[in-house]
C-alpha positions in Angstrom: -30.8 60.7 90.5 -33.8 58.1 91.3 -33.5 56.4 94.6 -32.4 52.7 94.4 -35.4 50.3 94.3 -34.3 47.3 96.7 -36.1 43.9 97.2 -35.0 40.6 98.6 -35.8 37.2 96.9 -34.7 33.6 97.4 -33.4 33.3 93.9 -32.7 35.7 90.9 -32.5 34.5 87.6 -30.8 36.6 85.0 -32.2 35.7 81.5 -35.9 34.7 80.8 -35.7 32.3 77.9 -35.4 28.8 77.9 -32.9 28.0 80.6 -34.1 30.8 82.7 -37.7 30.6 82.5 -37.5 26.9 83.0 -35.4 27.4 86.2 -37.6 30.1 87.3 -40.7 27.8 86.8 -39.4 24.8 88.7 -38.2 26.8 91.6 -41.2 28.8 91.9 -43.3 25.6 91.9 -41.0 24.3 94.7 -42.2 27.3 96.9 -39.1 29.6 96.3 -39.3 33.4 95.8 -38.1 33.9 92.4 -37.5 37.0 90.4 -36.7 36.5 86.7 -34.8 39.4 85.0 -34.2 40.0 81.2 -32.9 43.0 79.5 -35.2 42.4 76.4 -38.7 43.4 76.0 -40.5 40.0 75.9 -41.8 38.2 74.0 -39.0 38.7 71.4 -37.3 36.5 68.9 -33.5 35.2 69.5 -31.3 33.1 67.1 -31.9 29.6 67.4 -31.9 26.3 65.3 -35.5 25.9 67.0 -35.0 22.0 67.2 -36.4 20.2 70.4 -35.3 16.4 70.0 -37.1 13.9 72.2 -35.3 14.9 75.4 -36.7 18.4 75.3 -40.2 17.1 74.3 -39.9 14.9 77.3 -39.2 17.8 79.6 -42.4 19.8 78.4 -44.5 16.7 78.8 -42.9 16.3 82.5 -43.5 20.0 83.3 -47.2 19.9 82.0 -46.5 22.5 79.2 -46.4 20.1 76.1 -50.1 20.6 75.2 -49.7 24.2 75.7 -46.9 24.6 73.2 -48.8 22.4 70.8 -51.7 24.6 71.1 -49.9 27.6 69.7 -49.5 25.7 66.4 -46.2 24.4 66.7 -46.5 21.2 64.4 -45.7 17.8 65.9 -42.7 16.5 64.1 -43.3 12.8 63.3 -40.5 11.8 60.7 -37.0 12.5 59.8 -35.3 12.2 56.5 -31.8 12.2 55.5 -30.6 13.3 52.1 -26.9 13.0 50.9 -25.4 14.5 47.7 -22.2 13.7 45.6 -21.0 10.9 43.3 -22.9 7.5 44.5 -25.0 9.2 47.0 -27.6 6.7 48.5 -31.1 7.4 47.9 -33.0 9.5 50.6 -34.0 7.9 53.7 -37.2 8.8 55.6 -38.0 7.4 59.1 -40.9 7.7 61.5 -40.4 9.1 65.1 -40.9 6.2 67.2 -42.7 6.3 70.5 -40.1 6.4 73.1 -39.7 7.7 76.6 -43.3 8.6 76.5 -43.4 10.9 73.4 -43.9 10.2 69.8 -43.0 13.3 68.1 -40.4 16.2 68.0 -40.8 20.0 67.8 -39.3 23.1 66.3 -41.1 25.9 67.8 -40.5 29.7 67.2 -38.5 31.1 70.0 -40.8 34.1 70.7 -43.7 31.5 71.3 -41.9 29.1 73.2 -40.1 31.4 75.5 -43.5 32.9 76.4 -45.2 30.0 77.3 -42.3 29.1 79.6 -42.0 32.7 81.1 -45.9 32.7 81.6 -45.7 29.3 83.3 -43.1 30.6 85.4 -45.3 33.6 86.4 -48.4 31.5 87.1 -46.0 29.4 89.4 -45.2 32.8 91.4 -42.1 34.0 89.7 -42.0 37.9 89.1 -40.9 38.8 85.7 -38.9 41.9 85.1 -38.1 42.5 81.4 -36.5 45.6 79.9 -34.3 45.6 83.1 -30.5 45.3 82.4 -28.2 43.8 85.0 -25.0 45.7 85.6 -23.3 44.3 88.5 -23.1 41.6 91.1 -23.7 42.1 94.9 -21.0 40.5 97.2 -21.0 40.1 101.0 -17.5 40.7 102.9 -16.6 37.1 102.5 -17.0 37.6 98.8 -20.2 35.4 98.5 -22.5 36.5 95.7 -25.5 38.2 97.3 -27.5 39.4 94.5 -27.3 41.7 91.4 -27.9 45.5 90.6 -29.7 46.4 87.6 -31.4 49.4 85.7 -35.0 49.4 84.8 -36.1 50.7 81.3 -37.1 54.0 83.0 -33.6 54.4 84.4 -34.4 53.5 87.9 -31.6 51.8 89.7 -32.2 48.5 91.5 -30.6 46.2 94.0 -32.0 42.8 94.0 -30.5 40.4 96.6 -30.9 36.8 96.9 -29.6 33.7 98.5 -28.9 32.4 94.9 -28.1 34.2 91.6 -28.4 32.2 88.6 -27.0 33.1 85.3 -29.0 31.9 82.2 -28.1 34.8 80.1 -26.9 32.9 77.0 -23.4 32.2 75.3 -22.4 36.0 75.6 -23.4 35.8 79.2 -22.4 38.8 81.6 -23.1 37.0 84.7 -20.6 34.4 84.1 -17.4 36.8 84.2 -19.0 38.8 86.9 -19.1 35.9 89.4 -15.8 34.6 88.0 -16.9 31.4 86.3 -14.0 30.1 84.8 -13.9 27.9 81.5 -12.8 24.6 82.3 -12.9 22.9 79.0 -12.4 24.8 75.7 -12.1 23.9 71.8 -11.6 25.8 68.8 -14.6 27.9 67.6 -16.8 26.0 65.0 -18.0 27.6 61.6 -21.1 29.4 60.6 -24.6 28.5 61.0 -27.2 30.6 58.7 -30.7 30.3 58.4 -34.0 31.9 57.4 -37.9 30.8 57.2 -39.5 29.4 54.1 -43.1 29.1 53.5 -45.5 28.0 50.7 -44.0 24.4 50.9 -45.2 21.2 52.0 -42.9 20.9 54.7 -43.3 17.5 56.5 -40.9 16.3 59.2 -37.3 17.2 59.9 -34.9 17.0 57.1 -31.2 16.7 57.1 -29.1 17.3 53.8 -25.5 16.3 53.6 -23.0 17.6 51.0 -19.4 18.5 50.5 -18.5 20.3 53.7 -22.2 21.5 54.1 -24.9 20.2 56.2 -28.5 21.8 56.1 -31.9 21.0 57.1 -35.4 21.9 57.5 -37.2 22.2 60.7 -40.9 22.8 60.4 -42.0 25.5 62.7 -45.1 27.9 63.3 -47.2 29.6 60.7 -46.8 27.1 58.0 -43.1 28.1 57.6 -39.9 26.2 58.2 -36.5 27.0 59.6 -34.1 26.3 56.6 -30.4 26.4 57.7 -27.0 25.7 56.4 -23.9 25.1 58.3 -20.4 25.1 56.7 -16.9 25.7 57.9 -16.1 29.3 58.6 -13.8 29.7 55.3 -16.2 28.4 53.0 -19.2 30.6 54.7 -17.1 33.8 54.1 -18.7 34.7 50.6 -22.1 34.8 52.4 -21.1 36.4 55.4 -19.2 39.1 53.2 -22.1 39.6 50.7 -23.9 42.6 52.4 -27.0 43.3 51.0 -27.0 40.3 48.7 -26.3 37.9 51.5 -29.6 35.9 51.1 -29.0 35.3 47.3 -25.3 34.2 48.2 -26.8 31.7 50.8 -29.2 30.5 48.2 -26.4 30.0 45.7 -24.4 28.2 48.3 -27.2 25.9 48.8 -27.5 25.1 45.1 -23.9 24.4 44.9 -23.9 22.0 47.9 -27.4 20.9 48.8 -29.2 21.3 45.4 -32.3 19.4 46.5 -32.9 21.5 49.5 -32.0 24.8 47.1 -34.8 23.9 44.9 -37.3 23.7 47.5 -36.2 27.0 49.0 -36.5 28.5 45.4 -40.0 27.2 44.9 -41.2 28.4 48.3 -41.3 32.0 49.9 -38.6 33.3 51.9 -40.2 35.4 54.8 -37.3 36.8 56.5 -33.8 38.0 56.5 -30.9 35.7 56.7 -29.9 35.1 60.5 -27.4 33.0 62.4 -23.9 33.2 63.8 -20.2 32.5 63.1 -17.3 31.3 65.3 -19.4 30.4 68.2 -17.6 28.8 71.2 -17.3 25.2 72.1 -16.7 25.4 75.9 -17.8 24.4 79.3 -17.6 26.7 82.3 -17.7 25.9 85.9 -21.4 25.7 87.0 -21.6 26.9 90.3 -19.8 28.6 93.1 -20.8 30.4 96.5 -24.2 32.0 96.0 -24.3 31.6 92.1 -25.0 28.9 89.4 -25.0 29.1 85.7 -27.5 27.1 83.5 -28.0 26.9 79.6 -25.8 28.4 77.1 -24.1 30.5 80.1 -22.6 27.6 81.6 -22.1 25.2 78.3 -22.2 26.0 74.8 -21.5 23.8 71.5 -21.8 24.1 67.9 -25.2 24.3 66.7 -24.9 21.5 64.2 -26.5 19.0 66.6 -29.3 21.2 67.3 -29.3 20.5 71.0 -29.2 23.7 72.8 -32.9 24.0 73.8 -32.9 20.5 75.1 -29.7 21.1 77.0 -31.3 24.0 78.6 -34.3 22.2 79.8 -32.0 19.2 81.1 -29.7 21.7 83.1 -32.5 23.7 84.5 -34.1 20.4 85.9 -30.7 19.4 87.5 -30.1 22.9 88.8 -33.6 23.5 90.3 -33.3 20.2 92.1 -30.1 21.0 93.5 -31.0 24.6 94.4 -34.2 23.4 96.1 -32.1 21.2 98.3 -29.6 24.2 99.1 -32.3 26.7 99.8 -34.1 24.4 102.3 -31.0 23.5 104.1 -28.0 25.9 103.7 -25.7 23.2 105.1 -26.4 21.1 102.0 -25.6 23.9 99.5 -21.9 22.7 98.8 -22.8 19.1 98.3 -25.9 19.9 96.3 -24.2 22.3 94.0 -21.2 19.9 93.4 -23.5 17.2 92.6 -25.3 19.6 90.0 -22.1 20.3 88.4 -21.1 16.6 88.1 -24.3 15.7 86.7 -24.3 18.4 84.2 -20.7 17.4 83.2 -21.8 13.7 83.1 -24.9 14.6 80.9 -23.1 16.8 78.4 -20.1 14.8 77.8 -21.2 12.6 74.8 -23.2 15.1 73.1 -20.5 17.5 73.2 -18.1 14.8 71.8 -20.1 14.0 69.0 -20.9 17.7 68.2 -17.2 18.6 67.8 -16.7 15.5 65.7 -19.7 16.6 63.3 -18.6 20.1 63.3 -15.1 19.0 61.9 -17.1 17.6 58.8 -15.5 14.4 58.6 -16.0 12.2 55.2 -19.7 11.4 54.5 -19.4 7.9 55.5 -18.1 9.0 59.1 -20.5 11.8 59.4 -23.3 9.3 59.0 -22.1 7.0 61.5 -21.7 10.0 63.9 -25.3 11.0 63.3 -26.3 7.3 64.2 -24.2 7.4 67.5 -25.9 10.9 68.1 -29.3 9.4 67.7 -28.7 6.7 70.0 -27.3 9.2 72.9 -30.4 11.2 72.5 -32.7 8.5 73.0 -30.6 7.3 76.0 -30.8 11.0 77.4 -34.5 11.0 76.8 -35.4 7.8 78.6 -33.2 9.2 81.7 -35.1 12.3 81.6 -38.3 10.6 81.5 -37.1 8.5 84.6 -36.4 11.5 86.8 -39.9 11.9 88.4 -39.9 8.0 89.1 -36.5 7.7 90.4 -34.5 10.9 91.5 -30.7 10.4 91.6 -29.9 10.5 95.4 -27.7 13.6 96.4 -24.4 12.8 98.3 -24.5 13.1 102.1 -22.8 16.4 103.3 
């Protein structure tokens, strides 16, 4: 048996994608010793709606990474159009993306590109990246406080990574969350199905949203001249696609034709370049955000239906909140309890409105109400972007211990 490889750090971050890499980047820039661990071989793709709304773009700009992401070929999205189908449906509406909170566009980068930019930035800031390394346990002291993780490298070498703080950023199916005992504090019924593919050989220009009878689909232009084209439906209506086996892509296209014919026509005229991807019955829940020696960020701590395309922006926002609290706790252990309570309160406050609107939209209300909710969502996202843009100039005061 190989000897255990041991090392000590200020922070171990488990999960090296949007939430984890952003957290590692910010804490490394603050001068802390950070190790970033992921079981996957990076860079690699993952399920995603790809959408970075205004708040996410604000964060990339604040961190000095926006130009780097644009330089990868991710198209700047400068318009949004909305299409409805059915009797007496209004004409399509196309609106420009206004210059607000210091940005005038949105993005929809491929995840293997975006995640690599973030991880590389974390490494440049001083973090250590260990990919192909699987975390399999938690280290605790005699008092029950989390003190690190145990892991196994790709070559089978056992590892013991101790730290003052362990951050779980390992996604909706987080292993860290149950290991540290992070209870679910709010839970709602799982949502429907989100299925997507990539389509090229079309003139994709801007985000598109298409609303039909119990069907919501859209277009997010991404890298390589392609777009992520997606369809979200209640689970029972998505079952014919999910059960179609090798014919799943054709069944998905037929579902588009029956509900969102304009979008289906463009898919048929384009070139589908990838198998169908996505998920079904994703949870709608909020977990406790922090405890003695641990914290959760991104989908590990809070997950919502993908119908609002807000997951990556959530991850960036919460990484920022956690990094600020963790920096204070690491510099003065007496501040830890207050700093982490503040992080949890701020995270819960920030997610509340979008979570409410997401659940309402995922219930597929009548079209007029769906459109009203989209308007409410747009206003909420603009408010969030303004708050994020102001964080450098006006940091929220943490409570005294």
